[in-house]
C-alpha positions in Angstrom: -38.1 -5.0 -24.2 -35.2 -4.6 -21.8 -33.4 -7.4 -20.0 -31.4 -6.9 -16.8 -28.5 -9.3 -16.5 -26.8 -9.6 -13.1 -23.3 -10.7 -13.1 -20.4 -9.9 -15.4 -18.8 -13.3 -15.6 -19.0 -15.7 -18.6 -22.6 -16.9 -17.8 -23.9 -13.3 -17.4 -22.1 -12.4 -20.7 -23.6 -15.3 -22.5 -27.0 -14.4 -21.3 -26.5 -10.8 -22.4 -25.3 -12.0 -25.9 -28.3 -14.2 -26.4 -30.7 -11.5 -25.3 -29.1 -9.1 -27.8 -29.4 -11.7 -30.5 -33.1 -11.9 -29.8 -33.4 -8.1 -30.2 -33.6 -7.2 -26.5 -31.8 -4.2 -25.0 -29.6 -5.3 -22.1 -28.6 -3.6 -18.9 -25.7 -5.5 -17.4 -24.9 -5.1 -13.7 -21.7 -6.3 -12.0 -20.9 -5.6 -8.4 -17.1 -5.5 -9.0 -15.2 -3.0 -11.3 -14.5 -6.0 -13.5 -14.6 -9.8 -13.3 -12.6 -11.3 -10.6 -14.2 -14.6 -9.8 -14.3 -17.9 -11.7 -14.5 -16.2 -15.1 -10.9 -15.3 -14.9 -9.5 -18.0 -12.7 -10.7 -21.1 -14.6 -8.7 -22.9 -17.2 -10.8 -21.9 -20.2 -11.4 -25.6 -21.1 -14.1 -26.4 -23.6 -14.2 -30.0 -22.8 -16.1 -32.8 -24.6 -13.7 -35.7 -23.6 -14.6 -35.9 -19.9 -18.4 -35.3 -20.2 -21.0 -38.0 -19.3 -22.8 -39.5 -22.3 -26.3 -38.4 -23.5 -27.6 -34.9 -22.5 -24.5 -33.7 -20.9 -22.3 -34.6 -24.0 -24.9 -33.0 -26.3 -24.8 -29.8 -24.3 -21.0 -29.7 -24.3 -21.0 -30.2 -28.1 -23.5 -27.3 -28.6 -21.4 -25.2 -26.2 -18.2 -25.9 -28.1 -19.9 -25.1 -31.4 -21.2 -21.8 -29.9 -17.7 -20.9 -28.6 -16.2 -21.5 -32.1 -18.9 -19.4 -33.8 -18.5 -16.6 -31.2 -14.8 -16.6 -31.8 -15.4 -15.6 -35.4 -17.7 -12.8 -34.4 -15.9 -11.6 -31.1 -12.2 -11.2 -31.6 -9.8 -11.6 -28.7 -11.5 -14.6 -26.8 -8.5 -16.8 -27.8 -10.5 -19.8 -29.0 -8.1 -22.6 -30.0 -9.2 -26.1 -31.0 -6.0 -27.7 -29.9 -7.6 -30.8 -28.5 -6.5 -32.8 -25.4 -4.2 -35.6 -24.8 -4.6 -38.1 -21.9 -1.5 -40.3 -21.4 -1.4 -43.9 -20.2 1.7 -44.8 -18.3 0.8 -48.5 -17.8 -1.0 -51.3 -19.6 -3.9 -50.9 -17.0 -4.3 -47.3 -17.9 -4.0 -48.0 -21.6 -6.9 -50.5 -21.2 -9.1 -47.7 -19.9 -8.2 -45.5 -22.8 -9.0 -48.3 -25.2 -12.4 -48.7 -23.5 -13.0 -45.0 -23.9 -12.0 -45.1 -27.6 -14.5 -48.0 -28.1 -17.4 -46.1 -26.7 -20.4 -45.7 -29.1 -20.1 -41.9 -28.7 -16.3 -41.9 -29.2 -16.7 -40.2 -32.5 -18.8 -37.4 -31.1 -16.0 -36.8 -28.6 -13.3 -36.8 -31.3 -11.5 -39.7 -29.6 -8.4 -41.2 -31.2 -6.3 -43.8 -29.6 -2.6 -43.2 -30.2 0.5 -45.3 -29.8 3.6 -43.8 -28.2 5.0 -42.6 -31.6 1.7 -40.8 -32.5 1.5 -39.2 -29.0 4.9 -37.7 -29.6 3.8 -36.4 -33.0 0.9 -34.6 -31.3 3.1 -33.3 -28.5 6.9 -33.5 -29.3 7.8 -31.9 -25.9 6.7 -35.0 -24.0 9.5 -36.8 -22.2 9.6 -40.2 -20.5 7.9 -43.5 -21.2 4.2 -44.1 -21.8 2.1 -46.8 -23.2 -0.1 -44.6 -25.5 -2.6 -41.8 -25.3 -6.1 -40.7 -26.0 -6.4 -37.7 -28.2 -9.7 -35.7 -27.7 -9.4 -33.8 -31.0 -12.6 -31.8 -30.4 -11.6 -30.3 -27.0 -10.7 -26.6 -27.1 -9.7 -23.7 -25.0 -10.3 -20.0 -24.6 -8.3 -17.3 -22.7 -10.3 -16.8 -19.5 -8.7 -13.4 -18.6 -9.4 -12.1 -22.2 -13.0 -13.4 -22.6 -14.9 -10.9 -20.5 -13.5 -7.7 -22.0 -13.7 -9.3 -25.5 -17.3 -10.2 -25.1 -18.3 -6.8 -23.6 -16.5 -5.1 -26.5 -18.5 -7.3 -28.9 -21.7 -6.5 -27.1 -21.0 -2.7 -27.2 -20.0 -2.8 -30.9 -23.3 -4.2 -31.8 -25.3 -1.5 -29.9 -26.2 2.1 -30.4 -26.0 4.9 -27.9 -29.7 5.0 -27.7 -30.3 1.3 -27.4 -28.6 -2.0 -27.1 -26.1 -2.8 -24.3 -25.3 -1.0 -21.2 -22.4 -2.2 -19.0 -22.7 -1.0 -15.4 -19.7 -2.2 -13.3 -19.6 -1.4 -9.5 -23.4 -1.9 -9.2 -24.6 -4.7 -6.8 -28.1 -6.0 -7.3 -29.9 -5.8 -3.9 -33.6 -6.3 -4.8 -35.4 -8.1 -7.6 -39.0 -7.7 -8.4 -40.9 -9.4 -11.2 -40.1 -6.6 -13.7 -37.1 -4.7 -12.3 -33.8 -4.9 -10.4 -32.6 -2.3 -7.8 -28.9 -1.8 -7.4 -27.1 -0.6 -4.2 -27.3 3.0 -5.3 -31.1 2.8 -5.3 -31.4 2.9 -9.1 -34.0 0.7 -10.6 -33.3 -1.2 -13.9 
């Protein structure tokens, strides 16, 4: 069975990867010559610390685990588990960080409340005065400009010339039917 994926950004690439993992051939359409939208303009944050509790946090945790696994399989995405650091410059801000660190799901987020000396140990480049910080040890990043090409290379490497993955840049989807997609050239996929 073939799957047509429309859009060459991160979401389209992840759908293509999952379809290939399930044994489907993938035809991947992208209207531009390469990604230009949010896929290459975002900050590449894989963020657990700022997510709402419950289902949103669970999804963020699964996503982070998936990125970490994918980094082992697809070289060049620049996955780094550096964590995040939120600084408190006043006692009122520190109180908020203490509340966050005391949440029942703080461990799932990798939260650790730090005093000023521990904050400087995490990031020695910091200057100025602050009351403390919240280290989100599980937050991570990827390189947004490198991800699309790295993931397309990963998809192509796992495919054969006869089957697998077909990347078609410069093809805009203009019609969708229950079992096919037509691009602007008139070709059906």
